[in-house]
C-alpha positions as CSV (number, residue, x, y, z in Angstrom):
1,M,25.0,32.4,-37.8
2,I,26.7,32.2,-41.2
3,G,24.9,29.5,-43.2
4,H,21.9,29.6,-40.9
5,E,18.4,30.0,-42.3
6,L,16.2,32.4,-40.3
7,G,12.5,32.2,-40.6
8,G,12.7,29.5,-43.2
9,R,13.6,32.1,-45.9
10,Y,16.6,34.2,-45.0
11,Q,19.9,32.4,-45.8
12,V,22.7,34.2,-43.8
13,I,25.8,34.7,-46.0
14,E,28.3,36.9,-44.1
15,R,28.8,39.4,-41.3
16,I,29.0,43.0,-42.5
17,G,28.9,45.1,-39.3
18,G,27.7,45.5,-35.8
19,G,27.4,47.8,-32.8
20,G,27.1,47.5,-29.1
21,M,23.6,46.1,-29.2
22,A,23.4,44.0,-32.4
23,L,25.3,42.4,-35.2
24,V,24.5,42.9,-38.9
25,Y,24.6,40.2,-41.5
26,R,24.1,40.1,-45.3
27,A,21.6,37.4,-46.2
28,H,19.6,36.2,-49.2
29,D,15.8,36.2,-49.2
30,I,15.0,32.9,-50.8
31,L,11.3,33.7,-51.3
32,L,11.8,37.0,-53.1
33,N,15.3,36.3,-54.5
34,R,17.0,39.4,-53.2
35,N,19.8,40.4,-50.8
36,V,18.8,41.8,-47.4
37,A,20.5,43.0,-44.3
38,I,19.6,41.3,-41.0
39,K,20.2,42.9,-37.6
40,V,20.5,40.3,-34.8
41,L,20.4,41.2,-31.1
42,R,23.6,40.1,-29.4
43,N,23.5,37.0,-27.3
44,Q,24.3,38.8,-24.0
45,F,21.1,40.9,-24.3
46,V,18.6,38.2,-25.3
47,H,17.5,37.9,-21.6
48,D,17.5,41.7,-21.0
49,E,13.9,43.0,-21.4
50,E,15.1,46.6,-21.7
51,F,17.3,45.8,-24.7
52,I,14.6,43.6,-26.2
53,R,12.2,46.5,-25.9
54,R,14.7,48.9,-27.4
55,F,15.4,46.5,-30.2
56,R,11.7,46.1,-31.0
57,R,11.3,49.9,-30.8
58,E,13.9,50.3,-33.6
59,A,11.8,48.1,-35.9
60,Q,8.6,49.9,-34.9
61,S,10.2,53.4,-35.4
62,A,11.8,52.6,-38.8
63,A,8.9,50.6,-40.0
64,S,6.6,53.6,-39.5
65,L,8.8,55.6,-41.9
66,S,8.7,55.4,-45.7
67,H,11.3,57.7,-47.3
68,P,14.0,57.3,-50.0
69,N,16.6,58.4,-47.4
70,V,15.6,56.0,-44.7
71,V,16.5,52.3,-44.7
72,S,13.3,50.3,-45.2
73,I,12.3,47.6,-42.8
74,Y,11.0,44.4,-44.4
75,D,10.4,42.0,-41.6
76,V,10.8,41.4,-37.8
77,G,11.1,38.0,-36.2
78,Q,12.2,35.8,-33.4
79,E,13.5,32.3,-33.7
80,D,14.3,30.6,-30.4
81,E,16.4,33.2,-28.6
82,I,17.4,35.0,-31.8
83,H,15.7,38.4,-32.2
84,Y,16.2,39.9,-35.7
85,I,15.1,42.7,-38.0
86,V,15.2,42.3,-41.8
87,M,15.9,45.5,-43.6
88,E,17.0,46.9,-47.0
89,Y,20.6,45.9,-48.0
90,I,22.6,48.9,-49.2
91,E,25.7,48.1,-51.3
92,G,28.3,50.8,-50.5
93,K,30.0,52.2,-47.5
94,N,29.0,54.1,-44.3
95,L,29.9,57.8,-44.0
96,N,32.4,57.1,-41.3
97,E,34.5,55.0,-43.7
98,I,34.3,57.7,-46.4
99,I,35.4,60.4,-43.9
100,K,38.4,58.2,-42.9
101,E,39.4,57.7,-46.5
102,R,38.8,61.1,-48.0
103,A,38.2,63.8,-45.4
104,P,37.9,66.7,-45.7
105,L,35.2,66.1,-48.4
106,Q,34.3,68.5,-51.1
107,V,31.9,71.2,-50.0
108,D,29.2,70.4,-52.5
109,E,29.4,66.7,-51.7
110,S,29.2,67.4,-47.9
111,V,26.2,69.7,-48.4
112,R,24.5,67.1,-50.6
113,I,24.9,64.4,-48.0
114,A,23.8,66.6,-45.2
115,S,20.7,67.7,-47.2
116,Q,19.6,64.1,-47.7
117,I,20.1,63.3,-44.0
118,C,18.1,66.4,-43.1
119,D,15.3,65.4,-45.5
120,A,15.2,62.0,-43.7
121,L,15.1,63.6,-40.3
122,D,12.3,66.0,-41.4
123,H,10.2,62.9,-42.4
124,A,11.0,61.2,-39.1
125,H,10.1,64.3,-37.1
126,Q,6.8,64.7,-38.9
127,N,6.0,61.2,-37.8
128,Q,6.9,62.0,-34.2
129,I,10.2,60.0,-34.3
130,I,13.4,61.4,-32.9
131,H,16.5,59.5,-34.0
132,R,18.8,60.4,-31.1
133,D,21.9,58.8,-32.5
134,I,22.8,60.7,-35.7
135,K,26.5,59.9,-36.5
136,P,28.5,58.9,-39.6
137,H,28.4,55.3,-38.6
138,N,24.6,55.3,-39.1
139,I,24.7,57.0,-42.5
140,L,25.0,54.6,-45.5
141,I,26.1,55.8,-48.9
142,G,25.0,53.6,-51.8
143,R,27.0,53.1,-54.9
144,N,24.5,55.4,-56.7
145,G,25.3,58.2,-54.1
146,R,21.9,57.8,-52.4
147,V,22.1,58.5,-48.6
148,K,20.3,56.2,-46.3
149,V,19.8,56.8,-42.5
150,T,19.7,53.7,-40.4
151,D,19.9,52.4,-36.9
152,F,16.9,53.8,-35.1
153,G,17.9,51.6,-32.1
154,I,17.6,54.3,-29.5
155,A,14.9,56.3,-31.3
156,R,11.7,57.0,-29.4
157,A,8.4,58.8,-30.1
158,V,8.3,62.4,-29.0
159,T,5.3,61.7,-26.8
160,S,7.5,59.5,-24.5
161,T,7.9,61.0,-21.0
162,T,11.7,61.0,-21.0
163,I,14.4,59.6,-23.3
164,T,17.4,59.6,-21.1
165,Q,16.8,57.9,-17.8
166,T,18.8,58.7,-14.6
167,G,22.2,57.2,-14.8
168,S,21.6,55.9,-18.4
169,V,22.6,58.2,-21.2
170,V,22.4,56.4,-24.6
171,G,23.9,57.6,-27.8
172,S,27.4,58.5,-29.1
173,V,29.1,61.1,-26.9
174,H,31.0,62.9,-29.7
175,Y,27.7,63.7,-31.4
176,F,25.7,64.5,-28.2
177,S,23.7,67.7,-27.9
178,P,24.2,69.6,-24.7
179,E,20.7,68.7,-23.5
180,H,21.4,65.1,-24.3
181,A,24.5,65.2,-22.2
182,K,22.6,66.8,-19.3
183,G,20.1,63.8,-19.3
184,V,17.1,66.0,-19.9
185,T,14.4,65.4,-22.5
186,T,15.7,65.6,-26.1
187,G,13.7,66.7,-29.1
188,E,14.0,67.4,-32.8
189,K,16.7,70.1,-32.3
190,S,18.9,67.5,-30.6
191,D,19.1,65.6,-34.0
192,L,19.9,68.9,-35.8
193,Y,22.8,69.5,-33.4
194,S,24.2,66.0,-34.2
195,L,23.7,66.6,-37.9
196,G,25.7,69.9,-37.5
197,I,28.6,67.9,-36.0
198,V,28.5,65.4,-38.9
199,L,28.7,68.3,-41.4
200,Y,31.5,69.8,-39.4
201,Q,33.4,66.5,-39.5
202,M,32.9,66.0,-43.2
203,L,34.3,69.4,-44.0
204,T,37.2,69.5,-41.6
205,G,38.1,65.8,-41.1
206,V,38.0,66.3,-37.3
207,L,35.5,66.3,-34.5
208,P,34.6,69.6,-32.7
209,F,35.1,68.1,-29.2
210,L,37.6,65.6,-28.2
211,G,38.6,64.4,-24.7
212,E,40.3,61.6,-22.8
213,S,37.0,60.2,-21.5
214,P,33.4,60.3,-22.5
215,I,32.6,62.5,-19.4
216,S,35.2,65.1,-20.5
217,V,33.7,65.2,-24.0
218,A,30.2,65.6,-22.6
219,L,31.4,68.5,-20.5
220,K,32.9,70.2,-23.5
221,H,29.5,70.0,-25.3
222,L,28.1,71.8,-22.2
223,Q,30.8,74.3,-21.5
224,E,33.3,74.9,-24.3
225,E,33.2,76.5,-27.7
226,F,34.4,74.6,-30.7
227,E,37.0,75.8,-33.2
228,E,35.2,77.4,-36.1
229,P,35.3,75.2,-39.2
230,R,36.7,77.9,-41.6
231,L,39.8,78.1,-39.4
232,L,40.4,74.5,-40.2
233,N,39.3,74.5,-43.8
234,P,39.4,78.0,-45.5
235,L,37.6,76.5,-48.6
236,I,34.3,76.3,-46.7
237,P,32.0,79.2,-47.8
238,Q,30.7,81.5,-45.0
239,S,27.2,80.5,-45.8
240,V,28.0,76.8,-45.1
241,E,29.8,77.7,-41.9
242,N,26.7,79.6,-40.8
243,V,24.6,76.5,-41.1
244,I,27.1,74.6,-38.8
245,L,27.3,77.5,-36.3
246,R,23.5,77.7,-36.1
247,S,22.8,74.0,-35.8
248,M,25.4,73.6,-33.1
249,R,24.3,76.4,-30.7
250,K,24.3,75.1,-27.1
251,N,20.9,76.8,-26.5
252,P,18.3,74.8,-28.4
253,E,16.2,77.9,-28.9
254,E,19.0,79.5,-31.1
255,R,19.1,76.5,-33.4
256,Y,16.9,75.8,-36.4
257,Q,13.3,75.4,-35.3
258,S,12.8,72.3,-37.5
259,A,14.6,70.0,-39.9
260,K,12.6,71.6,-42.8
261,E,14.1,75.0,-41.9
262,M,17.6,73.6,-41.8
263,L,17.0,71.7,-45.1
264,Q,15.9,74.9,-46.8
265,D,19.1,76.6,-45.6
266,L,21.3,73.7,-46.9
267,E,19.6,73.7,-50.3
268,T,20.4,77.4,-50.8
269,C,23.7,77.9,-49.0
270,L,25.7,77.2,-52.2
271,L,23.9,79.7,-54.3
272,P,26.3,82.4,-55.7
273,E,24.5,85.2,-53.9
274,R,24.9,83.4,-50.5
275,R,28.4,82.0,-50.6
276,S,30.0,85.2,-49.3
277,E,27.3,86.3,-46.9
278,S,28.3,87.8,-43.6
279,K,29.1,85.6,-40.6
280,A,26.1,84.6,-38.4
281,L,26.3,86.3,-35.0
282,F,24.6,85.2,-31.8
283,N,24.1,86.9,-28.4
284,D,26.1,84.8,-26.1
285,D,25.2,87.0,-23.0
286,E,21.6,85.7,-23.1
287,D,22.7,82.0,-23.2
288,E,21.6,80.7,-19.8
289,D,23.5,77.5,-20.4
290,R,26.8,79.2,-20.9
291,T,29.4,78.6,-18.2
292,R,30.1,81.8,-16.2
293,V,31.7,82.9,-12.9
294,I,29.1,84.3,-10.5
295,P,30.4,87.0,-8.2
296,A,30.0,86.6,-4.4
297,I,26.8,88.1,-3.0
298,K,27.5,91.0,-0.5
299,P,25.1,91.7,2.4
300,M,23.2,94.9,1.9
301,Q,23.4,97.6,4.7
302,R,20.1,98.3,6.3
303,G,19.0,102.0,6.1
304,L,18.3,104.3,9.0
305,G,14.6,104.4,9.5
306,S,11.9,103.0,11.7
307,R,14.1,100.0,12.3
308,G,16.9,102.2,13.6
309,G,15.5,102.2,17.1
310,G,15.6,98.4,17.2
311,E,19.2,98.4,16.0
312,D,20.1,101.0,18.7
313,R,18.4,98.8,21.2
314,M,20.4,95.8,20.1
315,R,23.6,97.9,20.1
316,R,22.8,99.1,23.6
317,E,22.0,95.6,24.7
318,A,25.4,94.5,23.3
319,E,27.2,97.3,25.0
320,E,25.6,96.6,28.4
321,P,27.8,94.4,30.4
322,P,26.4,90.9,30.9
323,A,25.5,89.8,34.3
324,G,27.8,86.8,34.0
325,S,31.6,86.5,34.2
326,G,34.2,87.9,31.7
327,K,34.7,84.6,30.0
328,R,31.0,84.6,29.0
329,R,31.3,88.2,27.8
330,W,34.2,87.4,25.3
331,G,32.9,84.0,24.1
332,R,30.3,85.2,21.5
333,P,32.6,87.6,19.6
334,V,35.3,85.0,19.3
335,L,32.9,82.5,17.9
336,W,31.7,84.9,15.2
337,I,35.2,85.9,14.3
338,S,36.2,82.2,14.0
339,L,33.2,81.5,11.8
340,T,33.9,84.5,9.6
341,L,37.6,83.4,9.1
342,L,36.5,79.9,8.2
343,L,34.0,81.2,5.7
344,L,36.7,83.5,4.1
345,L,39.1,80.6,3.9
346,A,36.4,78.4,2.3
347,M,35.6,81.1,-0.2
348,G,39.2,81.6,-1.0
349,G,39.6,77.8,-1.6
350,V,36.6,77.8,-3.9
351,V,38.0,80.8,-5.9
352,W,41.4,79.1,-6.2
353,Y,39.8,75.8,-7.3
354,V,37.7,77.6,-9.9
355,N,40.7,79.5,-11.2
356,A,42.7,76.4,-11.4
357,K,40.0,74.7,-13.4
358,L,38.9,77.6,-15.6
359,V,42.1,79.5,-16.2
360,V,44.3,77.5,-18.5
361,D,47.9,78.5,-19.4
362,E,48.7,79.4,-22.9
363,V,51.7,77.9,-24.8
364,A,53.4,78.2,-28.1
365,V,53.0,75.3,-30.5
366,P,56.4,73.8,-31.3
367,K,57.5,72.7,-34.8
368,V,57.2,68.9,-35.0
369,T,57.4,68.4,-38.7
370,E,60.3,66.2,-40.0
371,M,60.0,64.1,-36.8
372,S,58.5,60.6,-36.4
373,F,55.0,60.6,-35.0
374,E,56.3,59.3,-31.6
375,E,58.9,62.0,-31.4
376,A,56.4,64.7,-32.3
377,K,53.9,63.3,-29.8
378,A,56.6,63.6,-27.1
379,E,57.6,67.1,-28.2
380,L,54.0,68.3,-27.9
381,A,53.6,66.6,-24.5
382,K,56.6,68.6,-23.2
383,V,54.5,71.9,-23.5
384,G,51.2,70.3,-22.4
385,L,49.7,69.7,-25.9
386,I,48.1,66.5,-27.1
387,A,48.8,64.8,-30.4
388,E,45.5,63.5,-31.9
389,E,45.6,59.8,-32.4
390,P,45.6,58.1,-34.7
391,A,47.5,60.5,-36.9
392,L,46.3,61.4,-40.4
393,Q,48.2,59.4,-43.0
394,E,48.9,60.8,-46.5
395,Y,51.8,60.1,-48.9
396,N,54.2,62.9,-49.4
397,P,57.2,62.3,-51.7
398,N,59.4,64.7,-49.8
399,Y,59.1,62.9,-46.5
400,E,60.0,59.4,-45.2
401,P,57.2,57.1,-44.1
402,D,55.9,57.8,-40.5
403,E,57.5,61.3,-40.7
404,V,55.3,64.2,-39.8
405,W,54.9,66.7,-42.6
406,K,51.9,68.7,-41.5
407,Q,50.5,69.9,-38.2
408,S,47.1,71.5,-37.7
409,K,48.5,74.4,-35.8
410,D,51.5,76.4,-37.3
411,P,54.6,76.6,-35.2
412,D,54.6,79.4,-32.6
413,T,50.8,79.7,-32.6
414,I,49.6,80.5,-29.1
415,V,47.0,77.9,-27.8
416,K,45.7,76.7,-24.5
417,E,47.3,73.8,-22.7
418,G,45.6,70.5,-23.5
419,T,44.8,71.6,-27.0
420,H,44.7,68.6,-29.5
421,I,47.0,69.0,-32.4
422,T,46.3,66.9,-35.5
423,L,49.4,65.6,-37.2
424,T,49.7,64.3,-40.8
425,V,52.4,61.7,-41.3
426,S,53.7,60.4,-44.6
427,T,53.0,56.9,-45.6
428,E,54.6,54.4,-48.0
429,K,53.8,55.4,-51.6
430,T,50.7,53.8,-52.8
431,L,51.8,51.9,-55.8
432,P,49.5,50.8,-58.6
433,Q,49.2,47.2,-59.8
434,M,50.6,46.1,-63.1
435,I,47.8,45.9,-65.7
436,D,47.2,42.8,-67.8
437,L,48.7,43.2,-71.2
438,S,48.7,39.6,-72.4
439,G,47.2,39.0,-75.8
440,K,47.5,42.7,-76.8
441,P,49.6,43.8,-79.8
442,Y,53.0,45.2,-78.6
443,E,52.3,48.7,-79.9
444,E,48.9,48.8,-78.0
445,A,50.6,47.6,-74.8
446,V,53.2,50.3,-75.1
447,K,50.5,53.0,-75.4
448,L,48.7,51.6,-72.3
449,L,51.9,51.7,-70.3
450,I,52.6,55.3,-71.4
451,A,49.0,56.2,-70.2
452,E,49.9,54.7,-66.8
453,G,52.9,57.1,-66.5
454,V,55.7,54.9,-67.8
455,E,58.2,56.5,-70.1
456,Q,58.6,54.8,-73.4
457,K,62.4,54.5,-73.0
458,R,61.8,52.3,-69.9
459,I,59.7,49.8,-71.9
460,T,61.8,47.0,-73.4
461,Q,60.9,44.0,-75.6
462,D,61.9,40.4,-75.2
463,P,61.0,38.3,-78.2
464,R,60.2,34.6,-77.5
465,Y,58.7,31.7,-79.3
466,S,55.2,30.8,-78.3
467,E,52.7,28.0,-79.2
468,D,49.8,29.9,-77.7
469,F,50.2,33.6,-78.9
470,P,50.4,34.8,-82.5
471,E,53.5,36.7,-83.6
472,G,53.6,40.3,-82.3
473,Q,51.3,39.7,-79.3
474,V,52.4,40.2,-75.7
475,I,52.8,37.0,-73.7
476,S,53.5,38.4,-70.3
477,S,55.3,41.3,-68.6
478,E,57.9,41.9,-65.9
479,P,56.7,43.0,-63.3
480,A,53.9,40.4,-63.5
481,V,50.3,41.3,-63.8
482,N,48.7,42.6,-60.5
483,S,52.1,43.1,-58.8
484,E,52.9,46.5,-57.4
485,Y,55.3,48.8,-59.4
486,D,56.3,52.4,-59.5
487,P,55.4,53.9,-63.0
488,E,57.9,56.8,-62.4
489,T,60.9,54.6,-62.0
490,A,60.1,51.0,-63.0
491,T,61.6,49.4,-66.2
492,I,58.9,47.3,-67.9
493,K,59.9,44.2,-69.9
494,L,57.3,42.9,-72.3
495,I,57.6,39.3,-73.4
496,V,56.5,39.4,-77.1
497,S,55.6,36.3,-79.2
498,Q,57.7,35.4,-82.3
499,G,55.1,32.9,-83.2
500,K,55.9,29.2,-83.2
501,E,59.6,28.3,-83.0
502,T,61.0,26.7,-86.2
503,T,64.2,24.9,-87.0
504,P,65.8,24.1,-90.4
505,I,65.5,20.5,-91.5
506,P,68.9,18.7,-92.0
507,D,69.7,16.6,-95.2
508,L,69.4,13.0,-94.1
509,V,69.7,11.3,-97.5
510,G,72.8,9.1,-97.8
511,K,73.2,9.0,-93.9
512,T,72.9,5.9,-91.8
513,Q,69.9,5.6,-89.6
514,A,72.0,6.3,-86.4
515,D,73.5,9.4,-88.0
516,A,70.1,10.6,-89.1
517,K,68.7,10.2,-85.6
518,A,71.6,12.1,-84.0
519,M,71.2,15.0,-86.6
520,L,67.5,15.3,-85.8
521,E,68.0,15.4,-82.1
522,A,70.6,18.0,-82.4
523,A,68.1,20.2,-84.3
524,G,65.4,19.6,-81.7
525,L,63.4,17.2,-83.9
526,V,62.3,13.6,-83.4
527,L,62.9,10.6,-85.7
528,G,59.5,9.3,-86.7
529,E,58.4,6.4,-88.9
530,I,61.2,4.3,-90.5
531,K,60.4,2.5,-93.8
532,E,62.7,0.2,-95.8
533,E,62.9,0.1,-99.6
534,S,65.3,-1.3,-102.2
535,S,67.4,1.0,-104.3
536,F,69.8,0.8,-107.2
537,S,71.4,4.1,-106.3
538,V,71.7,4.0,-102.5
539,E,73.6,1.4,-100.6
540,A,71.9,-0.8,-98.0
541,G,71.6,0.9,-94.6
542,L,71.6,4.5,-95.9
543,V,68.7,6.9,-95.9
544,L,67.0,6.8,-99.2
545,E,64.3,9.4,-98.6
546,Q,62.9,11.8,-95.8
547,W,59.4,13.2,-95.4
548,P,57.1,15.2,-94.8
549,Y,60.0,17.7,-94.6
550,E,62.9,17.8,-97.0
551,K,66.3,19.5,-96.7
552,G,65.8,23.3,-96.4
553,D,62.3,23.2,-95.0
554,T,61.6,24.5,-91.5
555,A,59.5,22.9,-88.7
556,S,58.6,23.5,-85.1
557,P,60.8,21.8,-82.4
558,G,59.5,18.4,-81.5
559,E,58.2,17.7,-85.0
560,K,58.6,14.1,-86.3
561,I,60.7,13.5,-89.4
562,N,60.1,10.1,-91.2
563,I,62.8,8.4,-93.3
564,T,63.1,5.5,-95.8
565,V,66.2,3.3,-95.4
566,S,67.7,1.5,-98.4
567,T,67.8,-2.4,-98.3
568,G,70.2,-2.5,-101.2
569,Y,69.5,-3.7,-104.8
570,P,66.1,-5.2,-105.5
571,P,65.8,-9.0,-105.9
572,E,65.5,-8.8,-109.7
573,A,68.8,-6.9,-110.0
574,L,71.7,-8.7,-111.7
575,E,75.3,-8.1,-110.9
576,Y,77.5,-8.9,-113.9
577,T,81.3,-8.5,-114.5
578,Y,82.3,-7.7,-118.1
579,D,85.9,-8.1,-119.3
580,V,86.7,-5.2,-121.6
581,P,89.5,-5.9,-124.1
582,V,91.9,-3.0,-124.4
583,A,95.2,-2.4,-126.4
584,P,97.8,0.3,-126.7
585,L,98.0,2.4,-129.9
586,A,101.1,0.3,-130.8
587,E,102.7,-2.6,-129.0
588,G,105.0,-1.3,-126.4
589,Q,103.7,2.2,-126.6
590,K,102.2,3.5,-123.3
591,T,98.6,4.4,-123.9
592,K,96.1,5.8,-121.4
593,I,92.8,3.9,-121.3
594,R,89.7,5.6,-119.9
595,I,86.5,3.6,-119.4
596,I,83.0,5.1,-118.8
597,Y,80.0,2.8,-118.1
598,A,76.2,3.1,-117.5
599,D,73.9,0.6,-115.8
600,A,70.8,0.5,-113.5
601,R,72.6,2.5,-110.8
602,K,72.0,6.3,-110.6
603,D,69.1,6.2,-113.0
604,G,71.4,5.0,-115.8
605,E,73.7,8.0,-115.9
606,N,77.2,7.6,-117.3
607,Q,79.7,7.0,-114.5
608,E,83.5,7.0,-114.5
609,W,85.1,3.6,-114.1
610,G,88.6,5.1,-114.1
611,T,91.8,5.2,-116.2
612,R,94.7,2.9,-116.7
613,T,98.0,3.3,-118.6
614,I,98.9,0.2,-120.6
615,A,101.7,-0.8,-123.0
616,K,100.2,-4.2,-124.1
617,S,96.9,-5.7,-124.9
618,Q,94.8,-7.0,-121.9
619,K,91.3,-7.2,-120.5
620,L,89.9,-4.9,-117.8
621,S,87.0,-6.1,-115.6
622,V,84.0,-3.7,-115.2
623,N,81.3,-4.7,-112.6
624,L,77.7,-3.8,-113.8
625,V,74.3,-3.9,-112.2
626,L,71.6,-4.7,-114.7
627,A,67.9,-4.6,-114.4
628,P,65.1,-5.9,-116.6
629,N,64.4,-2.4,-117.9
630,K,68.0,-1.3,-117.9
631,D,70.9,-2.8,-119.9
632,G,74.5,-1.9,-119.4
633,S,77.0,-0.1,-121.7
634,I,80.8,0.4,-121.6
635,S,82.7,3.0,-123.6
636,V,86.5,2.9,-124.1
637,Y,88.9,5.8,-124.9
638,Q,92.5,5.7,-125.9
639,D,94.5,8.8,-125.0
640,G,91.3,10.7,-125.0
641,E,90.0,9.4,-128.3
642,F,86.8,7.3,-128.4
643,V,87.4,3.7,-129.5
644,E,84.3,1.6,-129.0
645,T,81.1,1.1,-127.0
646,Y,80.0,-2.4,-125.7
647,T,76.4,-3.1,-124.9
648,I,75.5,-5.8,-122.3
649,R,71.8,-6.8,-122.3
650,Y,70.1,-7.9,-119.1
651,S,68.6,-11.0,-120.9
652,D,72.0,-12.1,-122.3
653,A,73.6,-11.7,-118.9
654,K,70.9,-13.6,-117.2
655,N,71.0,-16.4,-119.7
656,G,74.8,-16.4,-120.0
657,T,74.8,-15.5,-123.7
658,V,76.7,-12.3,-123.6
659,P,78.9,-12.3,-126.8
660,E,82.6,-12.2,-126.4
661,P,84.1,-8.9,-127.5
662,E,86.6,-8.8,-130.3
663,P,90.2,-7.7,-129.4
664,P,90.9,-4.1,-130.6
665,V,93.2,-3.5,-133.6
666,Q,96.5,-2.0,-132.6
667,H,96.8,1.1,-135.0
668,T,96.0,4.6,-134.8
669,P,92.3,4.7,-134.9
670,E,90.4,6.7,-137.5
671,P,88.4,9.5,-135.9
672,T,84.9,8.2,-135.2
673,Q,81.8,9.8,-133.8
674,A,81.8,9.4,-130.1
675,P,78.5,9.0,-128.2
676,T,77.0,12.4,-127.6
677,D,76.3,11.7,-124.0
678,I,79.9,10.6,-123.1
679,P,82.2,13.4,-122.0
680,V,85.4,13.5,-124.2
681,S,88.4,15.7,-123.6
682,A,88.5,18.4,-126.2
683,D,92.3,18.3,-126.3
684,P,93.8,14.8,-126.8
685,T,97.1,15.9,-125.5
686,I,95.5,16.5,-122.0
687,E,95.1,13.3,-120.1
688,P,91.8,12.7,-118.4
689,E,91.7,13.0,-114.6
690,I,92.5,9.7,-112.9
691,L,89.5,8.9,-110.7
692,P,89.9,7.3,-107.3
693,P,89.2,3.5,-107.2
694,S,85.5,2.7,-107.5
695,T,84.0,0.3,-105.0
696,E,81.2,-0.5,-107.4
697,G,83.1,-0.8,-110.7
698,G,86.2,-2.7,-109.3
699,A,88.6,-0.7,-111.5
700,N,92.2,0.3,-110.7
701,T,94.3,3.2,-111.9
702,E,97.5,1.2,-111.9
703,T,99.8,1.4,-114.9
704,G,100.2,-1.9,-116.7
705,D,103.2,-3.1,-118.6
């Protein structure tokens, strides 16, 4: 049926219920764009005229009613062998599901539901319709709390000759009225009896009559008294119990005379002046339907009167000896004696049978708490008691799962054999699901968890980098969202964002390309674009520049770092070697010579060439790199005293016209003004530091002779 389109307008979506006669589906009315419920007659009954008539009667019965507490009928149809009824779709649950989940219900809620059912029955009865199958399964509770009575499948007009045919009792046996169980004509008061049982079940969580078979339950409706609801639930006011007691009288004449009368009682039973009213009493002696033991009828002795002569005559005739033999004389008394003995034996057997059926032994209820349900069931069976199945289930922190922690009758209570005992077993603790905290600030997430019952000391923080969540927001939790956890014991870990992960940028300048790549990979970065550029200051093959991040900056892992690699000196650069003449202060006297030069390298800054100790005049070669916009210069010091500066122009070096330097004069030089930008030792007696050999200047620090 799912996916089928009935009548060209009802698209069947899903199955939502069903009973013994029909299945119920949720469908969409394409024409009116609304959801509807469709009841479809089961396939096994499509050829049964009686069921088809009953099915159509439901539509006719409900369609004749228009009341806010009765499910509305929209349409009736037949397609091939599919008989269906289209009715109002109620979003919610039926009363049977609610009783299973939450029974016993609150008194005011139960009375409110019963009042709405009674109001619906009053409307139906005024329209000459008897429901005949009032039970929680046929009571729908919408999400707005509105009660809707449905399933008029066995309803019939009051004017019908009989509702229950011989050998065919229809309805739900646990909610039968006594007259319904007998198979006699049922009327409005039969619906009120069933409503009383529904109210009883809502307030106590149990049915008034239970048995091993439908027949045994029906007999209890006829013969037995139910346990008063206030004994099962002391919170029920006496005024509410009176409503139940009156509606469930076995004699219809003692019940409410109409649904309107019962509705008025329900609407006032919770008023303060009525809640503590006295218990309703009924005269059970006048109940003709009540089961009773009838004493044997004794024959009356006839008086001595005008008939005495006849009796004397019969006595005389009996005393006169018969004309026949002796055997004939004794035959008649023996026959009467034998018949009398047989009658007495039969009567004794009947009395014994009745006593066996009516007199039930009483037993003490054993204690079965702290046992498993099966153990408790067996323990009750030992003394002739019956454990109600299925057992009620409710979590109790002091008991293990499937362990009985409550019994409807206290231990040592005296009850009849065969009494049903309701047991409540503990279940696994119902655990809540972890709420979704992702995207919330950490402080707010902690407050929400505390509201759920988690102690703050059991909430921990785990900072992590995140590309998707700003700093301080919760990324996820452990336990994960929607997973079950125990707020009373669980430790909650919140994964909190530190923002995007960053790493310091290493200094790549002066490193080879291979070294730069290795350093970036070690930092979680990637070598990006590689450019080449000439340089006076950086050797060929070494990194000249890095961008867009420099040393000391930070970047996210995976970022690309670009570099510029030096190709060496530019084409216009000129390498020139200048021979510097040097001499000792006096021939044969050891003198320390220090040379400082400046050229196009390192932006023209002064650089140490080195020192050499000499004792005779000679020339020292200094390698220079000259550029069109940068000439070279060489300054010479003797024992820390400035001697002279030589300038080498780029144009002269390129044209080969650099003048030859004049040899220095060997005498103690007069103090002259040294260049201000050349470092000179303040104390001439302290020798300058001997620098390591320069690969660029070609100088040595060897001592010459």
